[in-house]
Backbone atoms as SQL, in Angstrom:
CREATE TABLE atoms (id INTEGER PRIMARY KEY, chain TEXT, resi INTEGER, resn TEXT, atom TEXT, x REAL, y REAL, z REAL);
INSERT INTO atoms VALUES
  (1, 'A', 1, 'MET', 'N', -2.888, -37.435, 10.496),
  (2, 'A', 1, 'MET', 'CA', -3.135, -37.169, 9.084),
  (3, 'A', 1, 'MET', 'C', -4.497, -36.502, 8.893),
  (4, 'A', 2, 'GLU', 'N', -5.485, -36.925, 9.688),
  (5, 'A', 2, 'GLU', 'CA', -6.830, -36.339, 9.564),
  (6, 'A', 2, 'GLU', 'C', -6.824, -34.855, 9.928),
  (7, 'A', 3, 'ALA', 'N', -6.014, -34.495, 10.925),
  (8, 'A', 3, 'ALA', 'CA', -5.906, -33.082, 11.304),
  (9, 'A', 3, 'ALA', 'C', -5.343, -32.265, 10.150),
  (10, 'A', 4, 'LYS', 'N', -4.360, -32.821, 9.449),
  (11, 'A', 4, 'LYS', 'CA', -3.792, -32.116, 8.294),
  (12, 'A', 4, 'LYS', 'C', -4.838, -31.939, 7.198),
  (13, 'A', 5, 'LYS', 'N', -5.679, -32.966, 6.985),
  (14, 'A', 5, 'LYS', 'CA', -6.745, -32.842, 5.981),
  (15, 'A', 5, 'LYS', 'C', -7.714, -31.734, 6.373),
  (16, 'A', 6, 'ASP', 'N', -8.044, -31.658, 7.654),
  (17, 'A', 6, 'ASP', 'CA', -8.926, -30.591, 8.119),
  (18, 'A', 6, 'ASP', 'C', -8.279, -29.227, 7.905),
  (19, 'A', 7, 'ASP', 'N', -6.984, -29.132, 8.187),
  (20, 'A', 7, 'ASP', 'CA', -6.263, -27.871, 7.988),
  (21, 'A', 7, 'ASP', 'C', -6.256, -27.477, 6.512),
  (22, 'A', 8, 'VAL', 'N', -6.007, -28.435, 5.636),
  (23, 'A', 8, 'VAL', 'CA', -5.982, -28.163, 4.198),
  (24, 'A', 8, 'VAL', 'C', -7.377, -27.770, 3.716),
  (25, 'A', 9, 'THR', 'N', -8.409, -28.401, 4.258),
  (26, 'A', 9, 'THR', 'CA', -9.781, -28.035, 3.905),
  (27, 'A', 9, 'THR', 'C', -10.068, -26.592, 4.307),
  (28, 'A', 10, 'LYS', 'N', -9.614, -26.187, 5.479),
  (29, 'A', 10, 'LYS', 'CA', -9.781, -24.801, 5.921),
  (30, 'A', 10, 'LYS', 'C', -8.987, -23.847, 5.035),
  (31, 'A', 11, 'LEU', 'N', -7.801, -24.288, 4.608),
  (32, 'A', 11, 'LEU', 'CA', -6.994, -23.484, 3.683),
  (33, 'A', 11, 'LEU', 'C', -7.745, -23.285, 2.366),
  (34, 'A', 12, 'ILE', 'N', -8.338, -24.343, 1.850),
  (35, 'A', 12, 'ILE', 'CA', -9.104, -24.233, 0.601),
  (36, 'A', 12, 'ILE', 'C', -10.243, -23.231, 0.781),
  (37, 'A', 13, 'GLY', 'N', -10.942, -23.328, 1.910),
  (38, 'A', 13, 'GLY', 'CA', -12.015, -22.376, 2.184),
  (39, 'A', 13, 'GLY', 'C', -11.510, -20.942, 2.246),
  (40, 'A', 14, 'ASP', 'N', -10.357, -20.755, 2.857),
  (41, 'A', 14, 'ASP', 'CA', -9.780, -19.423, 2.958),
  (42, 'A', 14, 'ASP', 'C', -9.360, -18.880, 1.590),
  (43, 'A', 15, 'LEU', 'N', -8.848, -19.759, 0.732),
  (44, 'A', 15, 'LEU', 'CA', -8.380, -19.335, -0.590),
  (45, 'A', 15, 'LEU', 'C', -9.505, -19.289, -1.628),
  (46, 'A', 16, 'SER', 'N', -10.701, -19.747, -1.269),
  (47, 'A', 16, 'SER', 'CA', -11.765, -19.845, -2.270),
  (48, 'A', 16, 'SER', 'C', -12.080, -18.520, -2.968),
  (49, 'A', 17, 'PRO', 'N', -12.070, -17.363, -2.290),
  (50, 'A', 17, 'PRO', 'CA', -12.297, -16.124, -3.045),
  (51, 'A', 17, 'PRO', 'C', -11.229, -15.875, -4.106),
  (52, 'A', 18, 'ASP', 'N', -9.977, -16.208, -3.810),
  (53, 'A', 18, 'ASP', 'CA', -8.888, -16.027, -4.772),
  (54, 'A', 18, 'ASP', 'C', -9.046, -16.993, -5.950),
  (55, 'A', 19, 'VAL', 'N', -9.444, -18.228, -5.644),
  (56, 'A', 19, 'VAL', 'CA', -9.646, -19.226, -6.700),
  (57, 'A', 19, 'VAL', 'C', -10.802, -18.786, -7.589),
  (58, 'A', 20, 'GLU', 'N', -11.907, -18.371, -6.978),
  (59, 'A', 20, 'GLU', 'CA', -13.072, -17.950, -7.757),
  (60, 'A', 20, 'GLU', 'C', -12.763, -16.718, -8.600),
  (61, 'A', 21, 'LYS', 'N', -11.942, -15.799, -8.059),
  (62, 'A', 21, 'LYS', 'CA', -11.549, -14.614, -8.829),
  (63, 'A', 21, 'LYS', 'C', -10.775, -15.038, -10.079),
  (64, 'A', 22, 'GLN', 'N', -9.848, -15.975, -9.914),
  (65, 'A', 22, 'GLN', 'CA', -9.065, -16.446, -11.055),
  (66, 'A', 22, 'GLN', 'C', -9.972, -17.158, -12.065),
  (67, 'A', 23, 'LEU', 'N', -10.934, -17.926, -11.580),
  (68, 'A', 23, 'LEU', 'CA', -11.855, -18.618, -12.480),
  (69, 'A', 23, 'LEU', 'C', -12.752, -17.633, -13.222),
  (70, 'A', 24, 'ARG', 'N', -13.175, -16.584, -12.540),
  (71, 'A', 24, 'ARG', 'CA', -14.019, -15.578, -13.199),
  (72, 'A', 24, 'ARG', 'C', -13.236, -14.858, -14.301),
  (73, 'A', 25, 'MET', 'N', -11.937, -14.616, -14.080),
  (74, 'A', 25, 'MET', 'CA', -11.121, -14.015, -15.129),
  (75, 'A', 25, 'MET', 'C', -11.072, -14.950, -16.332),
  (76, 'A', 26, 'THR', 'N', -10.944, -16.245, -16.085),
  (77, 'A', 26, 'THR', 'CA', -10.948, -17.225, -17.167),
  (78, 'A', 26, 'THR', 'C', -12.303, -17.206, -17.865),
  (79, 'A', 27, 'TRP', 'N', -13.373, -17.102, -17.081),
  (80, 'A', 27, 'TRP', 'CA', -14.725, -17.064, -17.618),
  (81, 'A', 27, 'TRP', 'C', -14.900, -15.886, -18.574),
  (82, 'A', 28, 'LYS', 'N', -14.359, -14.715, -18.193),
  (83, 'A', 28, 'LYS', 'CA', -14.456, -13.545, -19.058),
  (84, 'A', 28, 'LYS', 'C', -13.749, -13.802, -20.382),
  (85, 'A', 29, 'ASN', 'N', -12.621, -14.476, -20.340),
  (86, 'A', 29, 'ASN', 'CA', -11.907, -14.790, -21.575),
  (87, 'A', 29, 'ASN', 'C', -12.728, -15.718, -22.462),
  (88, 'A', 30, 'VAL', 'N', -13.448, -16.661, -21.854),
  (89, 'A', 30, 'VAL', 'CA', -14.299, -17.565, -22.628),
  (90, 'A', 30, 'VAL', 'C', -15.418, -16.769, -23.293),
  (91, 'A', 31, 'CYS', 'N', -16.004, -15.839, -22.551),
  (92, 'A', 31, 'CYS', 'CA', -17.078, -15.021, -23.113),
  (93, 'A', 31, 'CYS', 'C', -16.569, -14.164, -24.272),
  (94, 'A', 32, 'ARG', 'N', -15.384, -13.628, -24.117),
  (95, 'A', 32, 'ARG', 'CA', -14.798, -12.872, -25.231),
  (96, 'A', 32, 'ARG', 'C', -14.597, -13.774, -26.443),
  (97, 'A', 33, 'GLY', 'N', -14.154, -14.986, -26.186),
  (98, 'A', 33, 'GLY', 'CA', -13.990, -15.948, -27.278),
  (99, 'A', 33, 'GLY', 'C', -15.304, -16.245, -27.964),
  (100, 'A', 34, 'ALA', 'N', -16.375, -16.318, -27.177),
  (101, 'A', 34, 'ALA', 'CA', -17.696, -16.570, -27.762),
  (102, 'A', 34, 'ALA', 'C', -18.119, -15.418, -28.658),
  (103, 'A', 35, 'LEU', 'N', -17.835, -14.183, -28.233),
  (104, 'A', 35, 'LEU', 'CA', -18.172, -13.035, -29.072),
  (105, 'A', 35, 'LEU', 'C', -17.388, -13.054, -30.379),
  (106, 'A', 36, 'VAL', 'N', -16.119, -13.397, -30.273),
  (107, 'A', 36, 'VAL', 'CA', -15.295, -13.486, -31.480),
  (108, 'A', 36, 'VAL', 'C', -15.836, -14.578, -32.401),
  (109, 'A', 37, 'THR', 'N', -16.205, -15.714, -31.826),
  (110, 'A', 37, 'THR', 'CA', -16.744, -16.808, -32.629),
  (111, 'A', 37, 'THR', 'C', -18.052, -16.401, -33.284),
  (112, 'A', 38, 'GLY', 'N', -18.890, -15.644, -32.536),
  (113, 'A', 38, 'GLY', 'CA', -20.141, -15.154, -33.130),
  (114, 'A', 38, 'GLY', 'C', -19.868, -14.265, -34.330),
  (115, 'A', 39, 'GLY', 'N', -18.865, -13.409, -34.191),
  (116, 'A', 39, 'GLY', 'CA', -18.498, -12.558, -35.321),
  (117, 'A', 39, 'GLY', 'C', -17.988, -13.374, -36.499),
  (118, 'A', 40, 'LEU', 'N', -17.193, -14.385, -36.198),
  (119, 'A', 40, 'LEU', 'CA', -16.674, -15.234, -37.269),
  (120, 'A', 40, 'LEU', 'C', -17.783, -16.029, -37.939),
  (121, 'A', 41, 'SER', 'N', -18.783, -16.455, -37.146),
  (122, 'A', 41, 'SER', 'CA', -19.875, -17.210, -37.765),
  (123, 'A', 41, 'SER', 'C', -20.684, -16.304, -38.685),
  (124, 'A', 42, 'GLY', 'N', -20.781, -15.021, -38.355),
  (125, 'A', 42, 'GLY', 'CA', -21.438, -14.071, -39.257),
  (126, 'A', 42, 'GLY', 'C', -20.673, -13.934, -40.560),
  (127, 'A', 43, 'VAL', 'N', -19.361, -13.856, -40.435),
  (128, 'A', 43, 'VAL', 'CA', -18.515, -13.784, -41.638),
  (129, 'A', 43, 'VAL', 'C', -18.657, -15.064, -42.454),
  (130, 'A', 44, 'CYS', 'N', -18.697, -16.209, -41.766),
  (131, 'A', 44, 'CYS', 'CA', -18.882, -17.496, -42.466),
  (132, 'A', 44, 'CYS', 'C', -20.197, -17.504, -43.221),
  (133, 'A', 45, 'ALA', 'N', -21.230, -16.927, -42.626),
  (134, 'A', 45, 'ALA', 'CA', -22.533, -16.868, -43.296),
  (135, 'A', 45, 'ALA', 'C', -22.457, -15.989, -44.534),
  (136, 'A', 46, 'LEU', 'N', -21.745, -14.888, -44.424),
  (137, 'A', 46, 'LEU', 'CA', -21.609, -14.010, -45.585),
  (138, 'A', 46, 'LEU', 'C', -20.812, -14.666, -46.706),
  (139, 'A', 47, 'LEU', 'N', -19.758, -15.369, -46.335),
  (140, 'A', 47, 'LEU', 'CA', -18.884, -15.972, -47.338),
  (141, 'A', 47, 'LEU', 'C', -19.406, -17.320, -47.855),
  (142, 'A', 48, 'GLY', 'N', -20.023, -18.096, -46.967),
  (143, 'A', 48, 'GLY', 'CA', -20.410, -19.453, -47.349),
  (144, 'A', 48, 'GLY', 'C', -21.885, -19.653, -47.590),
  (145, 'A', 49, 'GLY', 'N', -22.649, -18.595, -47.444),
  (146, 'A', 49, 'GLY', 'CA', -24.082, -18.726, -47.653),
  (147, 'A', 49, 'GLY', 'C', -24.712, -19.645, -46.609),
  (148, 'A', 50, 'PRO', 'N', -25.695, -20.445, -47.048),
  (149, 'A', 50, 'PRO', 'CA', -26.401, -21.312, -46.101),
  (150, 'A', 50, 'PRO', 'C', -25.475, -22.302, -45.374),
  (151, 'A', 51, 'VAL', 'N', -24.479, -22.836, -46.066),
  (152, 'A', 51, 'VAL', 'CA', -23.555, -23.773, -45.417),
  (153, 'A', 51, 'VAL', 'C', -22.719, -23.034, -44.365),
  (154, 'A', 52, 'GLY', 'N', -22.248, -21.852, -44.687),
  (155, 'A', 52, 'GLY', 'CA', -21.490, -21.047, -43.743),
  (156, 'A', 52, 'GLY', 'C', -22.333, -20.646, -42.545),
  (157, 'A', 53, 'LEU', 'N', -23.599, -20.318, -42.806),
  (158, 'A', 53, 'LEU', 'CA', -24.499, -19.962, -41.718),
  (159, 'A', 53, 'LEU', 'C', -24.713, -21.159, -40.794),
  (160, 'A', 54, 'ALA', 'N', -24.907, -22.326, -41.361),
  (161, 'A', 54, 'ALA', 'CA', -25.092, -23.534, -40.548),
  (162, 'A', 54, 'ALA', 'C', -23.834, -23.815, -39.723),
  (163, 'A', 55, 'PHE', 'N', -22.688, -23.748, -40.378),
  (164, 'A', 55, 'PHE', 'CA', -21.422, -23.990, -39.688),
  (165, 'A', 55, 'PHE', 'C', -21.226, -22.970, -38.567),
  (166, 'A', 56, 'GLY', 'N', -21.436, -21.694, -38.862),
  (167, 'A', 56, 'GLY', 'CA', -21.287, -20.638, -37.858),
  (168, 'A', 56, 'GLY', 'C', -22.287, -20.791, -36.725),
  (169, 'A', 57, 'GLY', 'N', -23.515, -21.200, -37.064),
  (170, 'A', 57, 'GLY', 'CA', -24.537, -21.413, -36.035),
  (171, 'A', 57, 'GLY', 'C', -24.179, -22.545, -35.094),
  (172, 'A', 58, 'ILE', 'N', -23.622, -23.599, -35.654),
  (173, 'A', 58, 'ILE', 'CA', -23.209, -24.743, -34.819),
  (174, 'A', 58, 'ILE', 'C', -22.109, -24.307, -33.855),
  (175, 'A', 59, 'ILE', 'N', -21.094, -23.633, -34.379),
  (176, 'A', 59, 'ILE', 'CA', -19.986, -23.196, -33.526),
  (177, 'A', 59, 'ILE', 'C', -20.482, -22.195, -32.485),
  (178, 'A', 60, 'GLY', 'N', -21.302, -21.241, -32.905),
  (179, 'A', 60, 'GLY', 'CA', -21.838, -20.267, -31.951),
  (180, 'A', 60, 'GLY', 'C', -22.699, -20.928, -30.890),
  (181, 'A', 61, 'GLY', 'N', -23.494, -21.917, -31.290),
  (182, 'A', 61, 'GLY', 'CA', -24.332, -22.639, -30.336),
  (183, 'A', 61, 'GLY', 'C', -23.514, -23.413, -29.323),
  (184, 'A', 62, 'ILE', 'N', -22.469, -24.055, -29.784),
  (185, 'A', 62, 'ILE', 'CA', -21.601, -24.804, -28.875),
  (186, 'A', 62, 'ILE', 'C', -20.964, -23.862, -27.862),
  (187, 'A', 63, 'TYR', 'N', -20.449, -22.733, -28.329),
  (188, 'A', 63, 'TYR', 'CA', -19.836, -21.780, -27.399),
  (189, 'A', 63, 'TYR', 'C', -20.855, -21.207, -26.425),
  (190, 'A', 64, 'SER', 'N', -22.067, -20.914, -26.906),
  (191, 'A', 64, 'SER', 'CA', -23.107, -20.409, -26.000),
  (192, 'A', 64, 'SER', 'C', -23.418, -21.427, -24.924),
  (193, 'A', 65, 'TRP', 'N', -23.556, -22.659, -25.325),
  (194, 'A', 65, 'TRP', 'CA', -23.864, -23.719, -24.366),
  (195, 'A', 65, 'TRP', 'C', -22.743, -23.869, -23.353),
  (196, 'A', 66, 'MET', 'N', -21.512, -23.806, -23.823),
  (197, 'A', 66, 'MET', 'CA', -20.367, -23.996, -22.932),
  (198, 'A', 66, 'MET', 'C', -20.241, -22.847, -21.929),
  (199, 'A', 67, 'THR', 'N', -20.633, -21.652, -22.310),
  (200, 'A', 67, 'THR', 'CA', -20.443, -20.499, -21.433),
  (201, 'A', 67, 'THR', 'C', -21.680, -20.145, -20.629),
  (202, 'A', 68, 'SER', 'N', -22.766, -20.901, -20.762),
  (203, 'A', 68, 'SER', 'CA', -23.995, -20.556, -20.062),
  (204, 'A', 68, 'SER', 'C', -24.050, -21.123, -18.649),
  (205, 'A', 69, 'GLU', 'N', -23.134, -21.989, -18.293),
  (206, 'A', 69, 'GLU', 'CA', -23.131, -22.643, -16.987),
  (207, 'A', 69, 'GLU', 'C', -22.752, -21.658, -15.887),
  (208, 'A', 70, 'GLU', 'N', -23.444, -21.728, -14.759),
  (209, 'A', 70, 'GLU', 'CA', -23.128, -20.888, -13.609),
  (210, 'A', 70, 'GLU', 'C', -22.005, -21.527, -12.798),
  (211, 'A', 71, 'PHE', 'N', -21.233, -20.682, -12.124),
  (212, 'A', 71, 'PHE', 'CA', -20.206, -21.203, -11.227),
  (213, 'A', 71, 'PHE', 'C', -20.854, -21.675, -9.946),
  (214, 'A', 72, 'LYS', 'N', -20.394, -22.787, -9.447),
  (215, 'A', 72, 'LYS', 'CA', -20.800, -23.250, -8.119),
  (216, 'A', 72, 'LYS', 'C', -19.758, -22.738, -7.138),
  (217, 'A', 73, 'PRO', 'N', -20.182, -22.428, -5.917),
  (218, 'A', 73, 'PRO', 'CA', -19.196, -22.017, -4.911),
  (219, 'A', 73, 'PRO', 'C', -18.205, -23.154, -4.639),
  (220, 'A', 74, 'LEU', 'N', -16.987, -22.797, -4.363),
  (221, 'A', 74, 'LEU', 'CA', -15.930, -23.775, -4.138),
  (222, 'A', 74, 'LEU', 'C', -16.262, -24.766, -3.030),
  (223, 'A', 75, 'PRO', 'N', -16.785, -24.334, -1.886),
  (224, 'A', 75, 'PRO', 'CA', -17.125, -25.321, -0.850),
  (225, 'A', 75, 'PRO', 'C', -18.145, -26.357, -1.328),
  (226, 'A', 76, 'GLN', 'N', -19.096, -25.925, -2.166),
  (227, 'A', 76, 'GLN', 'CA', -20.085, -26.863, -2.704),
  (228, 'A', 76, 'GLN', 'C', -19.415, -27.886, -3.617),
  (229, 'A', 77, 'ILE', 'N', -18.492, -27.427, -4.446),
  (230, 'A', 77, 'ILE', 'CA', -17.778, -28.345, -5.334),
  (231, 'A', 77, 'ILE', 'C', -16.981, -29.351, -4.507),
  (232, 'A', 78, 'LEU', 'N', -16.343, -28.873, -3.455),
  (233, 'A', 78, 'LEU', 'CA', -15.570, -29.753, -2.577),
  (234, 'A', 78, 'LEU', 'C', -16.474, -30.820, -1.956),
  (235, 'A', 79, 'MET', 'N', -17.656, -30.429, -1.524),
  (236, 'A', 79, 'MET', 'CA', -18.582, -31.379, -0.911),
  (237, 'A', 79, 'MET', 'C', -19.103, -32.404, -1.921),
  (238, 'A', 80, 'GLU', 'N', -19.171, -32.017, -3.207),
  (239, 'A', 80, 'GLU', 'CA', -19.677, -32.919, -4.248),
  (240, 'A', 80, 'GLU', 'C', -18.605, -33.868, -4.777),
  (241, 'A', 81, 'MET', 'N', -17.360, -33.634, -4.392),
  (242, 'A', 81, 'MET', 'CA', -16.280, -34.495, -4.859),
  (243, 'A', 81, 'MET', 'C', -16.369, -35.859, -4.175),
  (244, 'A', 82, 'THR', 'N', -15.929, -36.875, -4.892),
  (245, 'A', 82, 'THR', 'CA', -15.870, -38.204, -4.290),
  (246, 'A', 82, 'THR', 'C', -14.707, -38.241, -3.300),
  (247, 'A', 83, 'PRO', 'N', -14.711, -39.212, -2.376),
  (248, 'A', 83, 'PRO', 'CA', -13.563, -39.320, -1.454),
  (249, 'A', 83, 'PRO', 'C', -12.233, -39.478, -2.196),
  (250, 'A', 84, 'ALA', 'N', -12.241, -40.216, -3.292),
  (251, 'A', 84, 'ALA', 'CA', -11.006, -40.394, -4.060),
  (252, 'A', 84, 'ALA', 'C', -10.537, -39.063, -4.651),
  (253, 'A', 85, 'GLN', 'N', -11.471, -38.260, -5.148),
  (254, 'A', 85, 'GLN', 'CA', -11.104, -36.953, -5.706),
  (255, 'A', 85, 'GLN', 'C', -10.572, -36.031, -4.609),
  (256, 'A', 86, 'ARG', 'N', -11.198, -36.066, -3.423),
  (257, 'A', 86, 'ARG', 'CA', -10.715, -35.255, -2.309),
  (258, 'A', 86, 'ARG', 'C', -9.319, -35.692, -1.874),
  (259, 'A', 87, 'ASP', 'N', -9.074, -36.997, -1.880),
  (260, 'A', 87, 'ASP', 'CA', -7.736, -37.493, -1.543),
  (261, 'A', 87, 'ASP', 'C', -6.703, -36.999, -2.550),
  (262, 'A', 88, 'GLU', 'N', -7.067, -37.017, -3.838),
  (263, 'A', 88, 'GLU', 'CA', -6.152, -36.519, -4.875),
  (264, 'A', 88, 'GLU', 'C', -5.855, -35.039, -4.662),
  (265, 'A', 89, 'LEU', 'N', -6.888, -34.273, -4.329),
  (266, 'A', 89, 'LEU', 'CA', -6.699, -32.850, -4.056),
  (267, 'A', 89, 'LEU', 'C', -5.775, -32.656, -2.861),
  (268, 'A', 90, 'PHE', 'N', -6.015, -33.394, -1.799),
  (269, 'A', 90, 'PHE', 'CA', -5.185, -33.311, -0.594),
  (270, 'A', 90, 'PHE', 'C', -3.733, -33.664, -0.918),
  (271, 'A', 91, 'LYS', 'N', -3.531, -34.759, -1.654),
  (272, 'A', 91, 'LYS', 'CA', -2.160, -35.170, -2.014),
  (273, 'A', 91, 'LYS', 'C', -1.477, -34.108, -2.860),
  (274, 'A', 92, 'GLY', 'N', -2.223, -33.517, -3.795),
  (275, 'A', 92, 'GLY', 'CA', -1.651, -32.474, -4.646),
  (276, 'A', 92, 'GLY', 'C', -1.222, -31.262, -3.845),
  (277, 'A', 93, 'ILE', 'N', -2.069, -30.846, -2.909),
  (278, 'A', 93, 'ILE', 'CA', -1.722, -29.688, -2.082),
  (279, 'A', 93, 'ILE', 'C', -0.557, -30.021, -1.160),
  (280, 'A', 94, 'MET', 'N', -0.560, -31.215, -0.574),
  (281, 'A', 94, 'MET', 'CA', 0.548, -31.618, 0.305),
  (282, 'A', 94, 'MET', 'C', 1.862, -31.662, -0.479),
  (283, 'A', 95, 'ALA', 'N', 1.813, -32.091, -1.727),
  (284, 'A', 95, 'ALA', 'CA', 3.025, -32.122, -2.553),
  (285, 'A', 95, 'ALA', 'C', 3.562, -30.701, -2.765),
  (286, 'A', 96, 'VAL', 'N', 2.665, -29.758, -2.977),
  (287, 'A', 96, 'VAL', 'CA', 3.078, -28.365, -3.167),
  (288, 'A', 96, 'VAL', 'C', 3.625, -27.784, -1.858),
  (289, 'A', 97, 'LEU', 'N', 2.996, -28.156, -0.741),
  (290, 'A', 97, 'LEU', 'CA', 3.452, -27.632, 0.551),
  (291, 'A', 97, 'LEU', 'C', 4.819, -28.176, 0.936),
  (292, 'A', 98, 'GLY', 'N', 5.181, -29.320, 0.385),
  (293, 'A', 98, 'GLY', 'CA', 6.502, -29.886, 0.628),
  (294, 'A', 98, 'GLY', 'C', 6.794, -30.062, 2.103),
  (295, 'A', 99, 'GLY', 'N', 7.868, -29.461, 2.559),
  (296, 'A', 99, 'GLY', 'CA', 8.308, -29.638, 3.941),
  (297, 'A', 99, 'GLY', 'C', 7.776, -28.603, 4.904),
  (298, 'A', 100, 'GLN', 'N', 6.739, -27.858, 4.517),
  (299, 'A', 100, 'GLN', 'CA', 6.179, -26.857, 5.428),
  (300, 'A', 100, 'GLN', 'C', 5.685, -27.537, 6.699),
  (301, 'A', 101, 'VAL', 'N', 5.925, -26.895, 7.823),
  (302, 'A', 101, 'VAL', 'CA', 5.493, -27.423, 9.114),
  (303, 'A', 101, 'VAL', 'C', 4.530, -26.418, 9.741),
  (304, 'A', 102, 'TRP', 'N', 3.398, -26.921, 10.226),
  (305, 'A', 102, 'TRP', 'CA', 2.435, -26.074, 10.898),
  (306, 'A', 102, 'TRP', 'C', 1.730, -26.868, 11.990),
  (307, 'A', 103, 'GLU', 'N', 1.201, -26.141, 12.960),
  (308, 'A', 103, 'GLU', 'CA', 0.499, -26.763, 14.086),
  (309, 'A', 103, 'GLU', 'C', -1.010, -26.609, 13.965),
  (310, 'A', 104, 'THR', 'N', -1.455, -25.485, 13.400),
  (311, 'A', 104, 'THR', 'CA', -2.891, -25.215, 13.292),
  (312, 'A', 104, 'THR', 'C', -3.226, -24.780, 11.871),
  (313, 'A', 105, 'ALA', 'N', -4.510, -24.804, 11.577),
  (314, 'A', 105, 'ALA', 'CA', -4.957, -24.332, 10.262),
  (315, 'A', 105, 'ALA', 'C', -4.607, -22.869, 10.070),
  (316, 'A', 106, 'SER', 'N', -4.704, -22.080, 11.124),
  (317, 'A', 106, 'SER', 'CA', -4.364, -20.652, 11.041),
  (318, 'A', 106, 'SER', 'C', -2.908, -20.450, 10.643),
  (319, 'A', 107, 'GLN', 'N', -2.016, -21.266, 11.194),
  (320, 'A', 107, 'GLN', 'CA', -0.602, -21.171, 10.818),
  (321, 'A', 107, 'GLN', 'C', -0.406, -21.546, 9.357),
  (322, 'A', 108, 'LEU', 'N', -1.088, -22.592, 8.910),
  (323, 'A', 108, 'LEU', 'CA', -0.974, -23.005, 7.507),
  (324, 'A', 108, 'LEU', 'C', -1.458, -21.886, 6.588),
  (325, 'A', 109, 'ILE', 'N', -2.584, -21.298, 6.916),
  (326, 'A', 109, 'ILE', 'CA', -3.122, -20.207, 6.098),
  (327, 'A', 109, 'ILE', 'C', -2.147, -19.033, 6.083),
  (328, 'A', 110, 'TYR', 'N', -1.568, -18.717, 7.229),
  (329, 'A', 110, 'TYR', 'CA', -0.596, -17.626, 7.323),
  (330, 'A', 110, 'TYR', 'C', 0.625, -17.914, 6.440),
  (331, 'A', 111, 'ILE', 'N', 1.112, -19.134, 6.493),
  (332, 'A', 111, 'ILE', 'CA', 2.288, -19.522, 5.687),
  (333, 'A', 111, 'ILE', 'C', 1.983, -19.379, 4.202),
  (334, 'A', 112, 'VAL', 'N', 0.845, -19.928, 3.777),
  (335, 'A', 112, 'VAL', 'CA', 0.502, -19.919, 2.344),
  (336, 'A', 112, 'VAL', 'C', 0.219, -18.497, 1.872),
  (337, 'A', 113, 'ARG', 'N', -0.544, -17.732, 2.631),
  (338, 'A', 113, 'ARG', 'CA', -0.860, -16.351, 2.232),
  (339, 'A', 113, 'ARG', 'C', 0.389, -15.473, 2.247),
  (340, 'A', 114, 'GLY', 'N', 1.345, -15.791, 3.099),
  (341, 'A', 114, 'GLY', 'CA', 2.562, -14.994, 3.211),
  (342, 'A', 114, 'GLY', 'C', 3.624, -15.306, 2.168),
  (343, 'A', 115, 'THR', 'N', 3.411, -16.349, 1.394),
  (344, 'A', 115, 'THR', 'CA', 4.366, -16.743, 0.360),
  (345, 'A', 115, 'THR', 'C', 3.638, -16.755, -0.986),
  (346, 'A', 116, 'PRO', 'N', 3.734, -15.665, -1.761),
  (347, 'A', 116, 'PRO', 'CA', 2.960, -15.561, -3.003),
  (348, 'A', 116, 'PRO', 'C', 3.150, -16.747, -3.964),
  (349, 'A', 117, 'SER', 'N', 4.368, -17.238, -4.098),
  (350, 'A', 117, 'SER', 'CA', 4.594, -18.352, -5.026),
  (351, 'A', 117, 'SER', 'C', 3.910, -19.629, -4.521),
  (352, 'A', 118, 'LEU', 'N', 3.927, -19.831, -3.215),
  (353, 'A', 118, 'LEU', 'CA', 3.264, -20.990, -2.622),
  (354, 'A', 118, 'LEU', 'C', 1.750, -20.863, -2.766),
  (355, 'A', 119, 'LYS', 'N', 1.234, -19.674, -2.535),
  (356, 'A', 119, 'LYS', 'CA', -0.204, -19.424, -2.678),
  (357, 'A', 119, 'LYS', 'C', -0.647, -19.706, -4.109),
  (358, 'A', 120, 'LYS', 'N', 0.118, -19.209, -5.061),
  (359, 'A', 120, 'LYS', 'CA', -0.213, -19.421, -6.475),
  (360, 'A', 120, 'LYS', 'C', -0.186, -20.917, -6.814),
  (361, 'A', 121, 'ALA', 'N', 0.815, -21.620, -6.313),
  (362, 'A', 121, 'ALA', 'CA', 0.929, -23.053, -6.578),
  (363, 'A', 121, 'ALA', 'C', -0.249, -23.822, -5.987),
  (364, 'A', 122, 'VAL', 'N', -0.662, -23.460, -4.765),
  (365, 'A', 122, 'VAL', 'CA', -1.805, -24.134, -4.136),
  (366, 'A', 122, 'VAL', 'C', -3.077, -23.843, -4.926),
  (367, 'A', 123, 'ILE', 'N', -3.276, -22.600, -5.332),
  (368, 'A', 123, 'ILE', 'CA', -4.460, -22.248, -6.129),
  (369, 'A', 123, 'ILE', 'C', -4.468, -23.026, -7.436),
  (370, 'A', 124, 'ASN', 'N', -3.311, -23.145, -8.071),
  (371, 'A', 124, 'ASN', 'CA', -3.238, -23.908, -9.321),
  (372, 'A', 124, 'ASN', 'C', -3.616, -25.376, -9.109),
  (373, 'A', 125, 'VAL', 'N', -3.174, -25.959, -8.009),
  (374, 'A', 125, 'VAL', 'CA', -3.543, -27.347, -7.713),
  (375, 'A', 125, 'VAL', 'C', -5.053, -27.456, -7.492),
  (376, 'A', 126, 'ILE', 'N', -5.608, -26.514, -6.755),
  (377, 'A', 126, 'ILE', 'CA', -7.055, -26.536, -6.504),
  (378, 'A', 126, 'ILE', 'C', -7.817, -26.493, -7.820),
  (379, 'A', 127, 'ILE', 'N', -7.444, -25.582, -8.687),
  (380, 'A', 127, 'ILE', 'CA', -8.134, -25.455, -9.976),
  (381, 'A', 127, 'ILE', 'C', -7.951, -26.723, -10.801),
  (382, 'A', 128, 'GLN', 'N', -6.724, -27.216, -10.852),
  (383, 'A', 128, 'GLN', 'CA', -6.444, -28.405, -11.651),
  (384, 'A', 128, 'GLN', 'C', -7.231, -29.614, -11.143),
  (385, 'A', 129, 'LYS', 'N', -7.236, -29.846, -9.848),
  (386, 'A', 129, 'LYS', 'CA', -7.864, -31.051, -9.298),
  (387, 'A', 129, 'LYS', 'C', -9.387, -30.945, -9.222),
  (388, 'A', 130, 'MET', 'N', -9.901, -29.735, -9.019),
  (389, 'A', 130, 'MET', 'CA', -11.342, -29.581, -8.838),
  (390, 'A', 130, 'MET', 'C', -12.090, -29.317, -10.138),
  (391, 'A', 131, 'PHE', 'N', -11.415, -28.793, -11.137),
  (392, 'A', 131, 'PHE', 'CA', -12.129, -28.343, -12.331),
  (393, 'A', 131, 'PHE', 'C', -11.677, -29.026, -13.615),
  (394, 'A', 132, 'HIS', 'N', -10.805, -29.998, -13.515),
  (395, 'A', 132, 'HIS', 'CA', -10.373, -30.677, -14.754),
  (396, 'A', 132, 'HIS', 'C', -10.535, -32.155, -14.622);
């Protein structure tokens, strides 16, 4: 079982650029949302006067704060996870892998990279377990 955990850890490392790319796309959407909210808070200020400005400022401030955080590299996040969180991640990935059989980490990576739906499912589990 420990060998499988090591293989899955290597798989996560191999997929980390793909996971980070997907997260950065999400990040861009959040930033766009912040710009839209900033525009809406300006409209609120025009329509609501001081109360609208306060309301818009609060919403804009919250969005700025939420989007100001830097991304940590995936391996660093994995290292900061508790053993229980890592076990949950491992179980989630193993559930997605189902009956896949492999002997080495290289074979596992080849299987996952060669099956787009499986790769997407593994990436989704990584994002779900590591970032939520």
